[in-house]
C-alpha positions as CSV (number, residue, x, y, z in Angstrom):
1,M,-0.2,-0.1,0.0
2,S,2.8,2.5,0.9
3,L,4.2,2.2,-2.7
4,L,0.9,2.9,-4.1
5,R,0.9,5.8,-2.3
6,G,4.1,7.2,-3.0
7,E,5.8,6.6,0.6
8,P,8.6,4.7,0.4
9,A,8.7,0.8,1.3
10,P,8.8,-0.5,4.6
11,Q,12.1,-1.7,6.4
12,R,11.2,-5.4,7.0
13,T,13.8,-8.0,8.7
14,S,15.1,-10.1,6.6
15,L,14.5,-13.8,6.5
16,R,18.3,-14.4,7.2
17,R,17.8,-12.4,10.3
18,A,14.8,-13.8,11.2
19,Y,15.8,-17.4,11.1
20,L,19.3,-16.2,13.0
21,P,18.3,-16.8,16.6
22,L,16.6,-20.4,16.0
23,N,19.8,-21.2,13.8
24,L,22.0,-20.1,17.1
25,A,19.9,-22.4,19.3
26,A,19.9,-24.8,16.8
27,A,23.8,-25.1,16.9
28,L,23.8,-24.5,20.9
29,V,21.2,-27.8,21.5
30,V,23.2,-30.2,18.5
31,A,26.8,-29.0,20.2
32,A,25.4,-29.7,23.5
33,V,23.7,-33.3,22.7
34,A,26.7,-34.2,20.7
35,A,29.0,-33.2,23.9
36,L,26.6,-35.3,26.0
37,A,26.9,-38.1,23.6
38,W,30.9,-38.0,23.6
39,W,31.2,-37.8,27.1
40,V,28.7,-41.0,27.6
41,A,30.4,-43.2,25.0
42,R,33.6,-42.4,26.8
43,T,32.0,-43.3,30.2
44,R,32.1,-47.3,30.8
45,R,28.5,-46.9,32.5
46,D,25.9,-49.2,30.1
47,M,23.2,-47.1,31.3
48,G,24.2,-44.2,29.3
49,P,23.5,-45.2,26.2
50,T,20.3,-46.8,26.5
51,L,19.0,-43.3,29.1
52,M,20.1,-41.6,25.7
53,G,18.1,-43.9,23.2
54,L,14.9,-43.8,25.7
55,L,14.9,-39.5,25.7
56,A,14.9,-39.8,21.7
57,L,12.5,-42.3,22.2
58,T,10.4,-40.1,24.1
59,M,11.1,-36.7,22.2
60,L,9.9,-38.4,18.9
61,A,6.8,-39.9,21.2
62,A,5.6,-36.1,22.6
63,L,5.9,-34.7,18.8
64,Q,3.3,-37.5,18.1
65,V,1.4,-36.4,20.9
66,V,1.1,-33.1,19.8
67,D,0.4,-34.0,16.2
68,L,3.7,-33.3,15.2
69,G,3.6,-36.6,13.3
70,P,6.9,-36.8,10.3
71,T,4.1,-35.8,7.8
72,M,3.1,-32.2,9.4
73,L,7.2,-31.2,10.2
74,R,8.1,-32.0,6.4
75,A,5.4,-29.7,4.9
76,F,5.1,-27.0,7.7
77,A,8.4,-27.0,10.0
78,P,11.0,-28.5,8.0
79,D,13.9,-26.8,9.1
80,L,12.6,-27.8,12.9
81,A,12.3,-31.5,11.2
82,L,16.0,-31.3,10.8
83,I,17.3,-30.2,13.8
84,L,15.1,-33.0,15.2
85,A,16.3,-35.5,13.0
86,A,20.4,-34.2,13.8
87,V,19.2,-34.6,18.0
88,V,17.8,-38.0,17.6
89,V,20.8,-38.8,15.4
90,V,23.3,-37.7,17.8
91,L,21.2,-39.4,21.1
92,R,21.6,-42.4,19.4
93,L,25.1,-42.6,18.8
94,P,26.9,-43.9,21.7
95,A,24.7,-46.8,21.6
96,A,25.7,-47.2,17.5
97,W,29.6,-47.3,19.0
98,R,28.6,-49.4,21.9
99,V,27.4,-51.8,19.2
100,G,30.2,-51.3,17.1
101,A,33.0,-51.6,19.5
102,W,30.8,-55.2,21.0
103,A,31.1,-56.2,16.6
104,G,34.9,-55.4,16.9
105,R,35.7,-57.6,20.0
106,A,33.3,-60.3,18.8
107,T,35.2,-60.0,15.6
108,M,38.5,-60.4,17.0
109,R,37.7,-63.2,19.2
110,G,36.2,-65.4,16.7
111,K,39.7,-64.8,14.5
112,A,41.5,-65.8,17.6
113,T,39.3,-69.1,18.0
114,A,40.1,-69.6,13.9
115,L,43.5,-69.8,14.9
116,Q,44.2,-72.2,17.0
């Protein structure tokens, strides 16, 4: 309307500036979860990966309860879907590392018994 009246166009915030807080918060959350995953993977406790897996499942179940399934997130909040997917993947990393280490030890034991 302003342009039709000959007035200058109003200055609005750019899309980059509008998403800056979301991007910073997402980076901080993913970094914090990655640091937690690294710490859990380095400890010798077996409950850490299990609890992180339960946290990931609880987070996904909570999204379903508030009716934000994968289809809704992809359609209406793809940036949030990407952040949540990154967090869930990082939450599952300690369990994957444990399974990989277990498989490596089992393979080495199998090779050792085959050589005898």
